[in-house]
C-alpha positions in Angstrom: -26.8 -93.9 35.0 -27.3 -97.1 33.1 -30.7 -98.5 33.2 -29.6 -101.3 31.0 -27.0 -102.4 33.7 -29.5 -102.2 36.6 -32.1 -104.1 34.6 -29.6 -106.8 33.5 -28.4 -107.1 37.1 -31.9 -107.8 38.2 -32.5 -110.1 35.3 -29.2 -112.1 36.2 -30.2 -112.2 39.9 -33.5 -113.5 39.1 -32.2 -116.5 37.1 -29.3 -117.4 39.4 -30.0 -118.4 42.9 -26.1 -118.8 43.7 -25.6 -115.3 42.5 -28.5 -114.0 44.6 -26.9 -115.5 47.6 -23.5 -114.0 46.8 -25.4 -110.7 46.2 -26.8 -110.7 49.5 -23.5 -111.3 51.2 -21.4 -108.9 49.0 -23.7 -106.4 47.3 -23.1 -105.4 43.7 -19.5 -106.4 43.8 -20.4 -109.8 42.6 -22.0 -108.4 39.4 -18.7 -108.5 37.4 -18.7 -106.3 34.2 -21.8 -104.1 35.2 -21.1 -100.5 36.2 -23.4 -98.8 38.4 -23.6 -95.2 39.8 -23.5 -94.9 43.6 -27.3 -94.4 43.6 -27.8 -97.5 41.6 -25.7 -99.5 43.7 -27.3 -98.4 46.9 -30.8 -99.0 45.6 -29.8 -102.4 44.4 -28.1 -103.4 47.5 -30.5 -101.9 49.8 -33.9 -103.1 48.4 -35.0 -99.6 47.5 -37.9 -100.5 45.2 -39.2 -97.2 44.8 -35.8 -95.7 43.7 -35.4 -98.4 41.1 -38.9 -97.8 39.7 -38.1 -94.1 39.6 -34.9 -94.8 37.8 -37.0 -96.6 35.0 -36.9 -100.3 36.0 -39.4 -102.2 34.1 -42.3 -103.3 36.2 -41.9 -106.9 35.2 -38.6 -106.8 37.0 -39.6 -104.9 40.1 -41.7 -107.8 41.3 -39.0 -110.6 41.1 -36.5 -108.2 42.6 -38.8 -107.5 45.4 -39.3 -111.3 46.1 -35.5 -111.9 45.8 -35.0 -109.1 48.5 -37.7 -110.6 50.8 -40.2 -107.7 50.3 -43.7 -109.4 50.9 -46.4 -108.5 48.5 -48.4 -106.2 50.7 -45.3 -104.1 51.3 -44.4 -104.1 47.5 -47.9 -102.6 46.9 -47.4 -100.1 49.7 -44.0 -99.0 48.4 -45.1 -98.5 44.7 -48.7 -97.1 45.3 -47.4 -93.5 45.7 -45.6 -93.8 42.3 -48.8 -94.7 40.5 -49.2 -92.8 37.3 -45.5 -91.4 37.6 -44.6 -93.3 34.2 -46.7 -93.6 31.2 -46.2 -96.7 28.9 -45.3 -95.7 25.3 -46.9 -97.4 22.4 
C-alpha cells in the first residue's frame, strides 16, 4: 500500500477540475504514474471514505475528497463517526 500515492491522488484531484471529471468517467486509470493496490483503487473510485480514513488518509484530504465525490456533509459525518478515536495524532 502506498499512502503517499493515495494522498497525492486526492491532492491532484482537489486542484484540477478537468482531472476530477476524467476521474469520474474512467477511475484511477487517469492518474498516470501513481500505483495503487486493488483496495486503494476501489476505495478511491468508489467513494469509500471510511476505507480511505482507515488506510491513513489525512483528515484534511478526506473532506475535499468527500465533496469531490458528492458526499454531503451530513453523510460525511455519519461515515466517519464510527471511526472516531481510531487514529491518534502524533506530536
